[in-house]
N, C-alpha and C positions, 0 to 999 in steps of 0.2 A: 596769758592767765591772766593777768591783770584785767584786761578789756572784758574778759568773758565772767571773773567774779563779779565785775562794776552791773554788769548786765544783769546777773543773777540776783543780784542786793534789789536793783530796781524792780525785776520781776518780782520778788517777793514781797517789797513793800507796796506795790501796786495790787497785787491780790490777797495779802494778809494783813493789809493795815485796818481793814475794818473785821478782822476773823472774830472778834469776839460777842459782835451783832449776828454775825451768821453761824457760829458755833452749831448751831442743831440745826441749820437747814442743810448744809452740803459739808460737813467734817470729813467723811471719807475722800470726798471728790478731792479737797484741797489737800490732803496727805498724799494721795496718788499723785499729785500733779509736783507737788514739793519734791517729791521721791523721783519722779523724773527727771526733773530738773537739775539736781543733785547729781544723778548718775550720768547726765548729760554733758554736764561742767567737769566732770571726773574723767570722762572717757576724752574729752577735747584736751584737755589741758594733758593726759597721759599721751595722746596721739602727738600733741605738737612736742613734748618732750623728746619721744622717739626720734622723730622727725630730724631734729636738732643733734641728737645723739649720732643717728646714720650719716648725717651730711658731715659731722667731722672724724666719721672713721673712712671718707672719701679721701684721697689727694687732692690738692687743690688744681691740678691740670685732670682731673675727671669729674669734675664738680658740674661742667656744663652739659653732663649725660653724656658726652663722646669721650673715649682712651683712645688718642690718637698716638701710635705707634711707627717709629722709623726701624728699617730692616733693609739688609743688604741679602737677598735670597738666592745668594750663591754657595751655602756652607751648610748641605747637608749633613747629618739629616735635623740640624738647629733650625734653619729657615733657608728654604728652596722653592723652586717651583716643580711640584709632581706633575701636573698634568699641563695641557696646552695653554691654559690661560694664565699669563705672565701677571695678571693683577691680583691671582689669588695665591698667594704663598702658602706652603705649608711647613712641617715641622715641630719638632717641641716647641721652640721659643714663640710660635705661633699658637701653639695648645695652652701655653703658659699665660699668654696674652689675653685670650678669649677666656680663662679661668678668672682671670685677674679682674676683666671687663664685667662678668659676671657677679662677681661678690661684691663690685663697686656697682653694679645697676647701672652700666654703661654701655653704650654703642660701642663696638671694637672698629676703628677705623686704622688699616694698615697702608703705610706710604712705603713702596718699594724703591730703592734708591741705590747708587754707588756705594762703596764702603766710605770712599774719602770724604762721601757729603754726609755722611751721619750725624757727626757730633755737630758741625757748622750749622744744619737743620736744626739740630737740639736746642744750640745756642740761640737761634733766630726764632724760636718758640713755634716751629712748624709741627712740634711733635712734643708729646709729655714725657715719652720714655723711648730711649732707644734698647731694643733688644735682638740682637744679630750675630749670638756665638762670640762672645767680646770679652777677651780676659781681664778679668779686675786688676789694675795696676795704680799703685800708687800715684804714678806722673798723672795718669785719667782721673783720679780723685783731687786732684788739686783745683780743677775749673768744675767737676760734675760731681755728684753724689754716685754711689754705688751699692747694689745689694745682689751677694752673690746668690745664686739659685741651683747651680750645677759643676760638680768635681769635673775636672780635666787636668791633664798633661801634656806638656810640650812634647813633641816628636821630630826625631829627623828621619826621612823616610827618602831610601835611594831604590834602583832596580831590584828587582829577586835573587841577583846571582852577586849582588854585593854582601861583604862580611861584615861583621856587625864592630863597631867601634865602641873604645872604651870611655871616651868624654869628649870633649866639644875640641879638644885641642889636638884631636887625630886631624880635623877638617882643615887643619894649618895648609895654606897655599892651593885649596880647593873652591870650586866654585858653587854656590848656594843661592836657592831660589826662593824667593819670599813674596808675599803677597803687600804691595804697594799701601800705605795706611795703617796696616798693622804695627804693632811694636817689635816684631822679628828683627829688624834690621838694628833696632836699638842695643837690642839684646846682645846680637852677636856683634856688633861694634865695641860692646862693654869686653866681649871676648877677644875680640882682637887689640883691644889695649893690654892683656896679658899676653899675649902672644908675640907682640912688638917688645914687650917689656922683656920676656926670655928670649929674644932674639931670634925668633922664628916670625915665618911669613904668615900674614893675615890672612884672613878667610874673606874668598871675594864674593859681594853681593850683588846678585841680580836681582830688581823688583819688577813685578808684572802687576797689571789692575785687577785680575781675578784669581780665585784659586785655582778654577780650572786651567788658565795659562801656566800659572807656576807648577803644576803637577805634569802638564804636558812634555816642560822643558827637561824634565827628569827622563820621562817614557822615548822621547828621540834623541836622546843622550848628550844635550848641551850642557847639561850641568850635572855636578856629581849627585846632589840630594837637595830636598827641597824641606821646608820648617812648616809644621803644621800642628793641630791639636788631635789627640788619637780618639775622640769621638768620631772625628770626620771618617779616620781612616777605617774604624770597625765598621762604618756604613758605607763606604765606598767598595767594599770586598769583592762585590759581584760585578760593578762598573769596571775595574782596573785590572780584571782577569788575572790575578797572580802576579802581576808584572812589577809588583814593589814590595817593599817589606821594611819595616820599622828597623833601624839599624843603632837609634839610640834614644833612650829617655832620660835626658838632663834631669836633675831633681833642683827645680827654681823652686824658690817660696812663693814667688809673685807669680807664679805660672799654674796656678793650682786651682784657680775657679772662673767660671764664666759669670759676669753679671749684669744685670741691667742696671742702665745709667738714666740718672736724670737731673734736672736742674738743682743747684744748690738751693736745699730746704729741708732742716732738720725733720720737721713734723711731717714731712711727705714721705721722707726715707723710712721713718720709724713707721709709718703706716703699710708702706710696700714691703718691710722687713717682716709685719706681723702677718700681711697676705700670704707672703712665699712660706713663714714657718706655719701657717696653718694649713697650704698645701701639701707641706712635707709631711706633717703629722697625720692629716687623714689619709694619704698613700695616694694622694693625685699624682704628685713629682714621679713617685715610684713607678705607676702605670704608665705615665709617659715613655718614662726610660725604656721600659719592657716593649711597649709600640714603635719606639724608633731605633731599635737595636743598640741602645747605648749601653755597652757592657764588653768588658775585656774579654770575655768568654769567646767573642768573635775575631780577636785577633789573629788566632792561627789560620784563619780562613784566608788571611791576607797572602799567603802564600800558596794557595790553592791554587792550579793549573789548569784556566778555564780559556780555552783558546777562544779569540774571537774573528770575525772575519775582517780583512784587509779594508773593505770597504763595503758599509750596512748599504744598500740601494733602497730596501724598504724604510729605513728612515730617512733617507735624502727625499724620496718623492713623498712621504709622509710629510716632511716638514715643507716641501714646495706647495704643497696643496693644502696647508692648514691653515685654519682660519687665523691664528695669531702672525702667521707670518704676513697674511694678506692684510692683515690690520697694522703691523709694522710697517709696510712698505706704504700703505695709504697714509699714514702718520707723516712717514718722511717725504712723501711727496705734498702732502699740503702744507707742510711748515716750510717747504723750499717755495713753494709757488706763492703763499702769502706773504713770506718773509720779502723775496725780491721782488713781488709787486709793490710792497710798502717802500721799499728801498729807492725804487724808480720813481716814486711820487715825492719821495723826501727830496731824489739828487738833483729832479730837473729844475727847480727855482734855485738851487745853490749853484747848479752849474753855470746856469745864465747869469747870475748875478758873478761870479766868478771870470766869466769871459766878456763879460763887461766893461766900458770904459773907466777910468778913474782908478785910484789907489784908495777905496774908502777903508774906515774903520771895520766895517761889516765884512770886508772882504779878509781881513787879518782874521776875523773870528772865524770864517766858514775854512780858511786855511789851518787853523789850528785844528780845528773838528776835524779835519779830514786827515792830519799828518796823527793825531792822538789814535783814532780807531783805527786807522790801517797800520798802526806802528805796535800797537796792543794786540798779543796772541787773542785768537777769538773764544778760546776755551777761558781764559782770564777774566775775559767781559762777560762771557756767560755765569761764573760761578759768582762772579761779583754782584750781577743783578740779583742772582736768585738766594745767594746767602748773606751777603753784606749790604744789600739795599734795607732787608727789613729792620736792620740796626738800627739804622737811621731815622727809617720812616717804617712805624707799626702797622701802617695800612697792608702794607706788601705782606704781613704774615698771615692776612685772612684768606679764606678758603678759594675765594675767587681769581688768586694770583696763584695760577697752577702751574707747574712745568712746561706746558706746552705754551703760555703765554709768556712766561720768561723766556725761553726759547726764543718765539717770535719775536720779542722785544730786543733781544739782545743779537741774532742775526739780521735784524731789520737795519740796525744802527750801523752793525757792524758791516755790512753789505753797501751801505747807500755810500760809506766814504770810498770804496772803489767806484760804485757807480757814477758818482760824482764826476772822479777824475775821467771815466770814460765820456761822460757827455762831454763834458768841457773840452775834449780833445777832439771829439767829433764836432763840435760847434766853431772849435778854432780852425778845422782844417775846411771849414767852408769860405772860399776865394771872397777877401775883404771887397774887392771891387763890386760883387754883385749885392752885397748890401748897401754900397755908395750908390750903384745904379735904381737902387728900388727907393732910397731916399730923395733922389733926383725925380724921380715919377710919382713923387708926393705921397707914397706910403707911408700909413703909421707904422708906428714901431711894433705893434700885436701884428700887421699885416707882413711887415718883414719877415718876423719870425714863424708865423703859419704859411705864406706862401714861397718862399725862398732859401730861410735857413734852415727848418726843421725838416721838410722832404730829406734834404743832401746829408745833413747829420744824421737821420736816422738811417738812413744806407749804410753810413760810415760806423756806427754805434751798435747795429744789432749784432753782427757776428761775436764782438767781444761780450756783448750783453749774455747771450745766450752760452758763449763759453763760461763766461763768469758764473750763470746759474747751474751749469753742469758741477761744477766745482762746489757751488753752494749746496746742490744734492748730496755730493758726498760729506762736507761739512755737517750735516747736520748730524749724523752717529756722535759728536762729540757731547750732544743732549742726553746720551744713554749717564751720563755722570749725576744728572740732576734729577733722574729716575723717569724721563720722558721714554713712554714705552717704544720707540720707534725700531725700526728694523735690526740694527745692531743688537740693541739692548736684547730684543726678544732672542735674538741668537744667542747671546751671550748666558741669557738666564737657561735655555734650552739645553745649550753646552755642559754648564753647569749640573744641571739634572742627570744627564745621559752619559756625559763623559764619550760623545761621539763626535770629535773635534770636525774632522774631516767632511762630514756628513751634512753636518749645520750649518758650517763656513761656506760649503761649497752652495748649497739652497739660496744663503744670503746673496752669495754673490751672482748667482743667476738674477735675482731681484732686481740688484744694483746695476747690472750690464742691459738688463730688459730697460729699466728707465733712462740709463744714459744712453743708449743706442737711438731709442726712440727721439731723443731732443737731438742729437746729432743729425739724424735722418732730418728731421724739423730744420735744421740750422742749414743744411746743403738745400734743401727746397728753398728756403729764405732766399740765400746767395744766389741759387739759379734765377728766381723770379727777378729780384734786381738787376743780376747780369744781362738776362733776357731783355727787361724793360731799357736799360741802357744801350745794348745793342740797336733796338728798335727807334729808339729817338735819334741815334747817330744815322740810322739810312734814311731816317725821314728829312735830317738834316741835309744828307747829301745831296738827297735827289730833289 
């Protein structure tokens, strides 16, 4: 405003400093110009004020024009994959996120991932909000801000023929399934403290990575009941075919609301709270609840008996030929091939150094590298690179560091440690006398490795290398925890959507077996080729 006013004053001095001399020549023209200039300055100043005001209504994590949201799309109707495209989740949470993005004039970016990765990703600034049907709890609010947007209640669910119970104490000595990463286990442990103090058996807890696996444990009779939220059970009424029922709704004061979580920031929390209040007042949230059947009126339908086929062949063949499964299998194969190729490139110079003469400091460093990355669990390395690395190096928070790239780095480093030992043992297996003979013939060190050692070491190293690759192909399934949409992640998302466990897991099994059998066939062909070459060489020497 100050700059614009100065410009206006300059213009007025320039055009009206001699107005006394020309007042009879063009008085109307100068008056009209002055009025237009004043109006322009007023509009510009008002626009600037409105722009600044609008910017202050947007939380800091959305002021760059993009609202990035982390979600675990396995909890319908809050967040789940409705169709075959796992990259496009739907549900009430997604609708709320879209409404917030529209209110803040931002583009919505959704990052689907495993539940256990939601809060680490929020802390690492990979997303601005977490909205995934998560309970508002005081323990979580110690590290993150929370804004409630939907009422809910904790429920205990068992098979349809199970009688209702009166309290959590009636579960004494029984086995309960819960989803790992949720607060249900901590809640039950508090109940166990009271049971133990009363001299009763504690509740046995089994944790599973996804909600659909939790429900499956009850359906097959492995556990007595599972703990979940009422809104999910209302929505799953058709999928569960009347096989389960709610046997208890304990009244816990800290299990009454789903909340949006964001990093600690008082102003951001206020802005999100204001936005949610507006959506509630104008009926937007009510419309979303009706859209996704979030109502206690549907509870009675849980006990309806809708028989389901033992195996849905249509769902099986649909999954087997779906674009989503083909894409997931391609990503699995691409990650395995690329990471193993990088591991081989890394391991060869390391193996040569370890197989060389002397006991240098470099050897000690390489041995430490091999020991550390062979000893640490692959999943731990993957989670460290994805969630912990951005805490130390902010550059890894950027969009270029994708789940695919993080998986590639983690598996390449981990696999190189194993490949070093394979290559080192293959080099060591070559008879040392041949190396001495090559030296006696005046060969250079490079020629010795190229013509004498490498050809023989390759024949020794190739079978275990292919076998290690097959193992790596299956290890890629761990990447589902950091939201890489590989084959297993796609399968879990589809199972959570349909509750057709056997059909989708069977389809995934077909893909894995097809890939593994192909490389087993390739391994046999390679071994036969080397065996044939050895026999041919032996026959030539004999003759």
